[in-house]
C-alpha positions in Angstrom: 134.1 99.5 170.6 135.7 96.7 168.5 135.6 96.7 164.7 136.4 93.3 163.2 140.0 93.4 161.9 139.1 92.5 158.3 136.2 95.0 158.3 138.5 97.7 159.6 141.2 97.0 157.0 138.6 96.9 154.2 137.1 100.3 155.1 140.5 101.8 155.5 142.0 100.3 152.3 139.0 101.4 150.2 138.8 104.9 151.9 135.1 104.3 152.7 133.7 107.0 155.0 131.8 105.7 158.0 130.7 106.6 161.5 130.4 104.3 164.5 127.3 104.0 166.6 127.8 102.5 170.1 124.9 100.7 171.8 124.2 98.5 174.8 125.1 94.8 174.2 122.6 93.0 171.9 121.8 89.4 171.0 120.3 89.7 167.6 120.0 92.2 164.7 116.5 93.2 165.8 117.7 93.7 169.4 120.6 95.8 168.0 118.1 98.0 166.2 116.2 98.6 169.5 119.4 99.2 171.5 120.8 101.6 168.9 117.5 103.4 168.2 117.7 102.6 164.5 114.8 101.3 162.3 115.3 97.5 161.8 115.0 97.9 158.0 118.1 100.1 158.1 120.3 97.4 159.6 121.9 95.1 157.1 122.5 91.6 158.2 124.4 88.8 156.4 123.0 85.3 156.1 125.5 82.7 154.9 124.3 80.2 152.3 125.9 77.2 150.8 125.2 75.5 147.5 125.3 71.7 146.7 129.0 72.0 145.8 130.0 73.7 149.1 130.4 77.2 147.7 129.3 80.0 150.1 127.4 83.1 149.3 126.4 85.9 151.7 122.8 87.3 151.3 122.7 90.8 152.7 119.2 92.0 153.8 117.4 94.2 156.3 117.3 93.0 159.9 113.5 92.8 159.9 113.4 90.4 156.9 114.1 86.8 156.0 115.7 85.3 153.0 113.6 83.7 150.2 115.7 80.8 149.2 113.4 80.0 146.3 114.0 83.4 144.8 117.8 83.1 145.2 117.9 79.5 143.9 115.9 80.5 140.8 118.0 83.6 140.2 121.3 81.7 140.5 120.1 78.4 139.1 121.4 76.8 142.3 120.3 74.9 145.4 121.3 77.1 148.3 120.6 76.3 152.0 121.3 78.1 155.2 124.7 77.3 156.8 124.5 76.0 160.4 125.3 78.6 163.0 128.3 76.8 164.5 129.9 76.5 161.0 129.5 80.3 160.5 131.5 80.9 163.7 134.6 79.3 162.1 134.3 81.4 159.0 134.4 84.7 160.9 137.1 84.2 163.5 137.7 88.0 164.0 134.1 88.5 165.0 132.1 87.7 168.1 129.6 84.9 167.6 126.4 86.3 166.1 127.9 89.7 165.2 129.0 89.0 161.6 129.4 92.1 159.4 127.7 91.7 156.0 130.9 91.7 154.0 131.2 88.4 152.3 133.7 89.6 149.8 136.4 90.1 152.5 135.8 86.5 153.6 136.1 85.1 150.1 132.5 84.6 149.3 130.2 86.1 146.8 127.4 88.4 147.9 123.9 89.3 146.9 122.2 92.3 148.3 118.5 93.0 148.7 117.5 96.0 146.6 115.7 97.7 149.6 119.0 98.4 151.3 120.5 100.2 148.2 117.5 102.6 148.3 118.1 103.8 151.9 119.8 107.1 152.8 121.8 105.3 155.6 122.6 101.7 156.2 124.0 100.3 159.5 126.2 97.2 159.7 127.4 95.0 162.6 131.0 95.9 163.3 131.9 92.4 164.5 131.0 92.8 168.2 127.6 93.1 169.9 128.0 96.8 170.9 129.0 98.7 167.7 127.4 99.5 164.4 129.0 101.0 161.3 126.9 103.7 159.7 127.3 104.2 155.9 125.5 106.7 153.6 124.0 105.3 150.4 127.1 105.9 148.3 129.5 104.4 150.8 127.2 101.4 151.2 127.2 100.8 147.4 131.0 101.1 147.4 131.2 98.8 150.4 129.1 96.2 148.5 131.5 96.2 145.6 130.4 94.1 142.7 127.5 92.4 144.5 124.4 91.5 142.6 121.2 93.3 143.7 117.9 91.4 143.8 114.6 91.6 145.6 114.7 88.4 147.7 113.9 89.5 151.3 110.4 89.3 152.8 109.7 91.6 155.7 109.0 89.8 159.0 108.6 92.7 161.5 107.7 96.3 161.0 
């Protein structure tokens, strides 16, 4: 079990209660849900976006959903696009490739969270490796998300 250094410090510094859930190695957030026996809609993933001025924002949404860029661009009066995967690796040096915790604030980027996650009793996050999830209850998740804006911008892809 390896929790990303920055994630571990953030949880500790903010006294956020959590549990860890170990699972077999996984290659995607949907695969993680299967391996951890957790509904995909309960796993929060972070998608890194960049605007025309090079500013980054993390969109946090369920693992079984995709980002609607048009909704986000309208809401923020911006022109966001997805950041290329190899560029994401450099932003999250304390994480394994593809296991980014949805915690943009710790990596100096703003965050927007899909409203469906805030309604769940428990939310699970990648811990920074491919074998560990962080389990947060609703209140801990809201505290974890800090001053993030909440919008409905995710469309479900898988059930």
